[in-house]
C-alpha positions as CSV (number, residue, x, y, z in Angstrom):
1,X,8.4,28.2,-12.7
2,X,5.5,26.0,-14.0
3,X,4.0,23.4,-11.7
4,X,4.3,19.8,-12.7
5,X,2.6,16.5,-11.8
6,X,4.3,13.2,-12.3
7,X,1.4,10.7,-12.2
8,X,1.5,7.0,-11.4
9,X,5.2,6.7,-10.7
10,X,6.7,4.2,-8.3
11,X,9.1,5.1,-5.5
12,X,10.9,2.0,-4.2
13,X,9.3,1.0,-0.9
14,X,6.2,3.1,-1.3
15,X,4.2,1.8,-4.3
16,X,2.5,3.9,-6.9
17,X,2.4,7.6,-6.2
18,X,1.7,11.0,-7.8
19,X,4.6,13.4,-7.3
20,X,3.8,17.2,-7.3
21,X,6.5,19.7,-8.2
22,X,6.5,23.4,-7.7
23,X,9.4,25.9,-8.0
24,X,11.8,23.1,-8.9
25,X,11.2,21.1,-5.8
26,X,9.0,18.2,-4.8
27,X,6.0,19.8,-3.0
28,X,3.9,16.6,-2.3
29,X,4.0,12.9,-2.7
30,X,0.4,11.4,-2.7
31,X,-1.2,8.0,-3.4
32,X,-1.7,7.6,-7.1
33,X,-5.0,8.5,-8.5
34,X,-5.7,11.7,-6.5
35,X,-7.6,14.6,-8.2
36,X,-5.2,17.3,-9.5
37,X,-5.3,20.4,-11.6
38,X,-1.8,21.1,-12.9
39,X,-0.2,23.0,-15.7
40,X,1.9,20.1,-16.9
41,X,1.4,16.3,-16.4
42,X,3.7,13.4,-17.1
43,X,2.1,10.0,-16.9
44,X,4.9,7.7,-15.6
45,X,2.8,4.6,-16.5
46,X,4.3,2.8,-13.5
47,X,7.9,3.6,-14.2
48,X,10.4,3.7,-11.3
49,X,11.4,7.2,-10.0
50,X,15.1,7.5,-9.2
51,X,17.4,10.4,-8.5
52,X,19.6,11.5,-11.3
53,X,23.3,10.8,-11.1
54,X,26.7,12.6,-11.0
55,X,29.9,11.9,-12.8
56,X,32.6,13.0,-10.4
57,X,35.6,12.6,-12.8
58,X,35.4,13.0,-16.6
59,X,37.4,14.5,-19.5
60,X,34.9,16.0,-22.1
61,X,37.6,18.0,-23.9
62,X,39.4,14.8,-25.0
63,X,36.4,13.0,-26.4
64,X,35.9,11.6,-29.9
65,X,32.2,11.2,-29.1
66,X,30.2,11.1,-32.4
67,X,33.3,11.6,-34.4
68,X,34.6,9.3,-37.1
69,X,36.1,6.1,-35.6
70,X,39.5,6.6,-34.0
71,X,42.0,3.7,-34.0
72,X,43.8,3.8,-30.7
73,X,47.6,3.5,-30.6
74,X,49.4,1.1,-28.2
75,X,51.0,2.6,-25.1
76,X,52.9,1.0,-22.4
77,X,53.5,4.0,-20.1
78,X,51.6,7.1,-18.8
79,X,53.9,9.3,-20.9
80,X,53.1,7.4,-24.1
81,X,49.3,7.6,-23.3
82,X,49.7,11.4,-22.9
83,X,51.7,11.7,-26.1
84,X,49.0,9.8,-28.0
85,X,46.4,12.1,-26.5
86,X,48.1,15.3,-27.6
87,X,48.3,13.9,-31.2
88,X,44.7,13.0,-31.3
89,X,43.5,16.3,-29.8
90,X,45.5,18.3,-32.3
91,X,44.0,16.2,-35.2
92,X,40.4,17.0,-34.4
93,X,38.7,19.3,-37.0
94,X,35.6,19.5,-34.7
95,X,36.1,22.2,-32.0
96,X,36.3,21.4,-28.3
97,X,33.0,23.1,-27.6
98,X,31.1,21.0,-30.2
99,X,32.6,17.7,-29.0
100,X,32.1,18.5,-25.4
101,X,28.5,19.7,-25.8
102,X,27.6,16.4,-27.6
103,X,29.1,14.3,-24.8
104,X,27.6,16.4,-22.0
105,X,24.2,16.2,-23.7
106,X,24.6,12.4,-23.8
107,X,25.2,12.5,-20.0
108,X,21.9,14.4,-19.6
109,X,19.9,12.0,-21.9
110,X,21.2,9.0,-19.9
111,X,20.2,10.5,-16.5
112,X,23.0,12.7,-15.2
113,X,22.4,15.9,-13.3
114,X,26.1,17.0,-12.9
115,X,29.7,16.3,-13.8
116,X,33.1,17.4,-12.7
117,X,35.0,18.0,-15.9
118,X,38.8,17.8,-15.9
119,X,40.0,19.9,-18.8
120,X,43.6,20.0,-20.2
121,X,45.6,23.1,-19.6
122,X,49.1,23.2,-21.2
123,X,51.1,25.5,-23.5
124,X,50.2,23.2,-26.5
125,X,46.5,24.0,-25.9
126,X,46.6,27.3,-24.2
127,X,43.1,28.1,-22.8
128,X,41.3,26.6,-25.8
129,X,40.0,23.5,-24.1
130,X,38.9,25.4,-21.0
131,X,37.0,28.0,-23.1
132,X,35.4,25.2,-25.2
133,X,34.1,23.2,-22.2
134,X,32.9,26.3,-20.4
135,X,31.0,27.3,-23.5
136,X,29.5,23.8,-23.8
137,X,28.6,23.9,-20.1
138,X,26.9,27.3,-20.5
139,X,24.8,26.0,-23.4
140,X,23.5,23.1,-21.2
141,X,23.3,25.0,-17.9
142,X,19.5,24.5,-17.6
143,X,20.0,20.7,-17.8
144,X,23.4,19.9,-16.3
145,X,25.6,21.3,-13.5
146,X,29.2,21.3,-14.7
147,X,32.4,22.0,-12.6
148,X,35.5,22.7,-14.6
149,X,38.9,21.6,-13.4
150,X,42.1,23.2,-14.8
151,X,43.9,19.9,-15.3
152,X,47.7,19.8,-16.0
153,X,47.8,16.6,-18.0
154,X,51.3,17.2,-19.2
155,X,52.6,17.9,-15.8
156,X,53.2,21.2,-13.9
157,X,56.9,21.3,-13.2
158,X,58.1,19.5,-16.3
159,X,55.9,21.7,-18.6
160,X,56.9,25.4,-18.1
161,X,54.1,27.9,-18.5
162,X,51.4,25.5,-17.2
163,X,51.0,27.0,-13.8
164,X,50.3,30.5,-15.2
165,X,47.8,29.0,-17.6
166,X,46.1,27.3,-14.7
167,X,45.8,30.6,-12.9
168,X,44.3,32.2,-16.1
169,X,41.9,29.2,-16.4
170,X,40.1,30.3,-13.2
171,X,39.4,33.7,-14.8
172,X,38.1,31.9,-17.9
173,X,35.6,29.8,-15.9
174,X,37.4,26.9,-14.2
175,X,36.4,26.5,-10.5
176,X,38.9,23.9,-9.4
177,X,42.7,23.5,-9.7
178,X,44.0,20.1,-10.8
179,X,47.2,18.1,-10.4
180,X,48.7,14.9,-11.6
181,X,51.2,12.4,-10.1
182,X,53.4,14.9,-8.4
183,X,56.0,12.3,-7.6
184,X,55.7,10.1,-10.7
185,X,54.9,12.0,-13.9
186,X,56.3,15.3,-12.6
187,X,59.1,13.9,-10.6
188,X,58.9,16.8,-8.1
189,X,56.5,16.0,-5.3
190,X,57.0,19.2,-3.3
191,X,57.4,21.5,-6.3
192,X,54.1,20.5,-7.8
193,X,52.2,20.5,-4.5
194,X,53.7,23.9,-3.6
195,X,52.3,25.2,-6.9
196,X,48.8,23.6,-6.9
197,X,48.1,24.2,-3.3
198,X,49.4,27.7,-3.7
199,X,47.1,28.4,-6.6
200,X,44.1,26.9,-4.8
201,X,44.8,29.1,-1.7
202,X,45.5,32.2,-3.8
203,X,42.4,31.9,-6.0
204,X,40.0,30.5,-3.3
205,X,39.2,27.4,-5.2
206,X,39.2,23.6,-4.6
207,X,41.9,21.1,-5.6
208,X,41.6,17.8,-7.4
209,X,44.7,15.7,-8.0
210,X,45.0,12.7,-10.3
211,X,47.1,10.0,-8.6
212,X,48.0,6.9,-10.7
213,X,51.1,6.1,-8.7
214,X,50.6,2.9,-6.7
215,X,52.2,1.2,-3.8
216,X,54.2,3.0,-1.1
217,X,55.2,5.6,-3.7
218,X,51.6,6.6,-4.1
219,X,50.8,6.2,-0.4
220,X,53.6,8.6,0.5
221,X,52.1,11.2,-1.9
222,X,48.7,10.8,-0.3
223,X,50.1,11.4,3.2
224,X,51.8,14.6,1.9
225,X,48.5,15.7,0.3
226,X,46.7,15.1,3.6
227,X,49.3,17.1,5.6
228,X,49.1,20.0,3.2
229,X,45.3,19.9,3.2
230,X,45.3,20.5,7.0
231,X,48.1,23.1,6.8
232,X,46.2,25.1,4.1
233,X,42.8,24.8,5.9
234,X,41.4,23.1,2.8
235,X,39.6,20.3,4.6
236,X,36.6,19.2,2.5
237,X,37.9,21.0,-0.6
238,X,40.5,18.5,-1.9
239,X,39.9,15.3,-4.0
240,X,42.2,12.6,-5.3
241,X,41.2,10.9,-8.5
242,X,41.9,7.2,-9.3
243,X,44.0,6.8,-6.1
244,X,45.2,3.4,-7.1
245,X,47.5,3.1,-4.2
246,X,44.6,2.6,-1.7
247,X,44.0,-0.7,-3.5
248,X,47.6,-1.7,-2.8
249,X,47.2,-1.3,1.0
250,X,47.1,-4.1,3.5
251,X,44.4,-4.0,6.2
252,X,46.5,-1.9,8.6
253,X,47.7,0.5,5.9
254,X,44.2,1.0,4.5
255,X,42.7,1.7,8.0
256,X,45.4,4.3,8.8
257,X,45.3,5.9,5.4
258,X,41.5,5.8,5.1
259,X,41.0,7.4,8.6
260,X,43.6,10.1,7.8
261,X,41.8,10.8,4.4
262,X,38.5,11.1,6.1
263,X,39.8,13.4,8.8
264,X,41.1,15.7,6.1
265,X,37.7,15.6,4.3
266,X,39.4,14.4,1.1
267,X,37.1,12.9,-1.5
268,X,38.3,9.9,-3.6
269,X,37.1,9.3,-7.1
270,X,37.1,5.8,-8.7
271,X,36.2,5.0,-12.3
272,X,36.0,1.2,-12.5
273,X,38.2,1.2,-15.6
274,X,39.2,-2.0,-17.4
275,X,41.9,-3.7,-15.6
276,X,42.9,-0.7,-13.4
277,X,42.4,-1.0,-9.6
278,X,39.1,0.0,-8.2
279,X,38.9,1.5,-4.8
280,X,37.6,-0.7,-1.9
281,X,34.5,1.5,-1.7
282,X,32.6,-0.2,1.2
283,X,35.6,-0.3,3.5
284,X,36.6,3.3,2.7
285,X,33.0,4.3,3.5
286,X,33.2,2.5,6.8
287,X,36.3,4.5,7.6
288,X,34.4,7.7,6.9
289,X,35.7,8.5,3.4
290,X,33.5,9.9,0.7
291,X,34.0,8.0,-2.6
292,X,32.5,9.2,-5.8
293,X,32.2,7.6,-9.2
294,X,33.4,8.8,-12.6
295,X,33.7,7.8,-16.2
296,X,37.3,9.2,-16.8
297,X,37.8,9.5,-20.5
298,X,35.0,8.7,-22.9
299,X,36.1,7.4,-26.3
300,X,39.4,9.3,-26.2
301,X,43.0,8.5,-27.2
302,X,43.4,6.4,-24.1
303,X,40.4,4.0,-24.7
304,X,37.6,3.4,-27.1
305,X,35.2,2.6,-24.1
306,X,32.8,4.9,-22.3
307,X,29.4,6.2,-23.2
308,X,28.5,9.1,-20.9
309,X,25.9,6.8,-19.1
310,X,26.3,6.9,-15.4
311,X,23.8,4.0,-14.9
312,X,26.2,1.9,-17.1
313,X,29.2,3.1,-15.0
314,X,27.3,2.2,-11.8
315,X,26.8,-1.3,-13.2
316,X,30.6,-1.5,-13.8
317,X,31.3,-0.4,-10.2
318,X,28.9,-3.0,-8.9
319,X,30.6,-5.7,-11.1
320,X,34.1,-4.7,-10.1
321,X,33.3,-4.6,-6.4
322,X,31.4,-7.9,-6.3
323,X,28.0,-6.4,-5.5
324,X,25.4,-9.1,-5.6
325,X,22.6,-8.4,-3.0
326,X,20.0,-5.7,-3.6
327,X,21.6,-3.7,-0.7
328,X,25.0,-3.8,-2.3
329,X,23.7,-2.8,-5.7
330,X,21.7,0.0,-4.2
331,X,24.8,1.2,-2.4
332,X,26.6,1.6,-5.8
333,X,23.6,3.7,-7.0
334,X,24.0,5.8,-3.8
335,X,27.6,6.5,-4.7
336,X,26.6,7.7,-8.1
337,X,23.6,9.8,-6.9
338,X,24.2,11.0,-3.4
339,X,27.9,10.9,-2.8
340,X,28.3,12.7,-6.1
341,X,25.8,15.3,-5.2
342,X,27.5,15.9,-1.9
343,X,30.9,16.2,-3.6
344,X,29.7,18.9,-6.0
345,X,27.8,20.8,-3.3
346,X,24.4,19.9,-4.6
347,X,21.4,19.0,-2.5
348,X,20.6,15.3,-2.5
349,X,17.6,14.3,-4.5
350,X,16.1,11.8,-2.1
351,X,12.6,11.9,-3.6
352,X,11.2,13.4,-0.5
353,X,9.0,16.5,-0.1
354,X,11.3,19.6,-0.2
355,X,14.0,17.8,-2.2
356,X,15.1,19.2,-5.6
357,X,13.1,17.7,-8.4
358,X,16.2,16.2,-10.1
359,X,15.0,12.7,-11.0
360,X,14.4,10.3,-13.8
361,X,11.7,7.7,-14.7
362,X,13.1,4.3,-15.7
363,X,11.6,0.9,-16.4
364,X,12.3,-1.7,-13.8
365,X,10.9,-3.3,-10.7
366,X,13.5,-2.2,-8.1
367,X,16.6,0.0,-8.1
368,X,18.9,-3.1,-7.9
369,X,17.4,-4.3,-11.2
370,X,18.0,-0.9,-12.8
371,X,21.7,-1.2,-11.9
372,X,21.9,-4.5,-13.6
373,X,19.7,-3.8,-16.7
374,X,20.9,-0.2,-17.2
375,X,17.7,1.0,-19.0
376,X,17.5,4.2,-20.8
377,X,15.3,6.7,-18.9
378,X,11.9,7.5,-20.3
379,X,12.2,11.0,-18.8
380,X,14.9,13.0,-17.2
381,X,14.0,16.0,-15.0
382,X,16.2,18.9,-13.8
383,X,14.6,21.3,-11.3
384,X,11.2,19.9,-12.2
385,X,11.6,20.4,-16.0
386,X,11.8,17.7,-18.6
387,X,15.3,17.9,-20.1
388,X,15.5,14.5,-21.9
389,X,13.0,11.9,-23.1
390,X,13.8,8.4,-24.4
391,X,17.5,9.1,-24.9
392,X,17.2,12.5,-26.6
393,X,17.4,16.1,-25.2
394,X,14.2,17.9,-25.4
395,X,12.8,21.4,-25.2
396,X,10.7,22.1,-22.2
397,X,7.1,21.5,-23.3
398,X,4.1,23.2,-21.6
399,X,2.1,20.0,-21.7
400,X,2.5,16.3,-22.3
């Protein structure tokens, strides 16, 4: 791989530096102004160097990104939201691959290095959504790491044929089995968990379960997921998305549930959505839990909001959790950058010698200000290669 010099950048806490990259990794960090002879040079012009970010929970197959405006229909229940979603997806003339590739490209341009993509699997879709997102991910593989979850949005037990399609999804490119509200939407806690845990064990893949159910109903499902995680030996390979019930816990309940979640190595994903509960991130981290940040749906049937920009989502997490100090704002950035990388099995990009050269150059004085201002990156790098510049994907140039 070509060598690269990023000249006159700023790393928070160390002032102006020149960053040398070889073979996709940071090979040296020197005081700015050193003499160099490099194949490619980017002049950062004093911009701040930050690690690129991770979306731990998104739905690129559902998106109407860059499509004609969609007027959302009212919905009072999860079932009504799902029904609206099916109608919208079946109305699209633009293929899944095209829509997903547009959105995943927007993630890259805004500074993302990876996403976990939950992709609908049901008889009404067959494997079309899985294949479309896998093709989109393959097209952007040099710029973005994508994990695909076979997600049973319409339920597992109440939608016959879904379980077999989920099995086939893994052969088609999915690497994670999904689930959704086993006790609520599906109405069969043990039946769904028997199925999805069984598939994860059989196929040797991870498991990621949406859980919207709140209160004690949701907490009971979490406890059962924790028990089965230990029984199956899947510690560190299970995630729960949304997990609204953790926000309904009193102090004693949260301590007990959080400690049990951490002991099982279960990751929790929060999306800082509208008026939906947001996880008590700092307290869960104190209890040893990994919490990651996601966008959920981006301009889909559920909501007109979302933009594929993880700096923007980090800003929303900070707002929803009451972050004010620089340390609190930077902690939100760490959730999007480092917790997300850990979750997807990527090396952290800590901007140190030996770290992967997955970073971005953004205007701003300090990381806390970047969380507030949400600037568009001047440059986005993946493995030391420029993959986006000023909001647009770019071919990898030899010189700058």
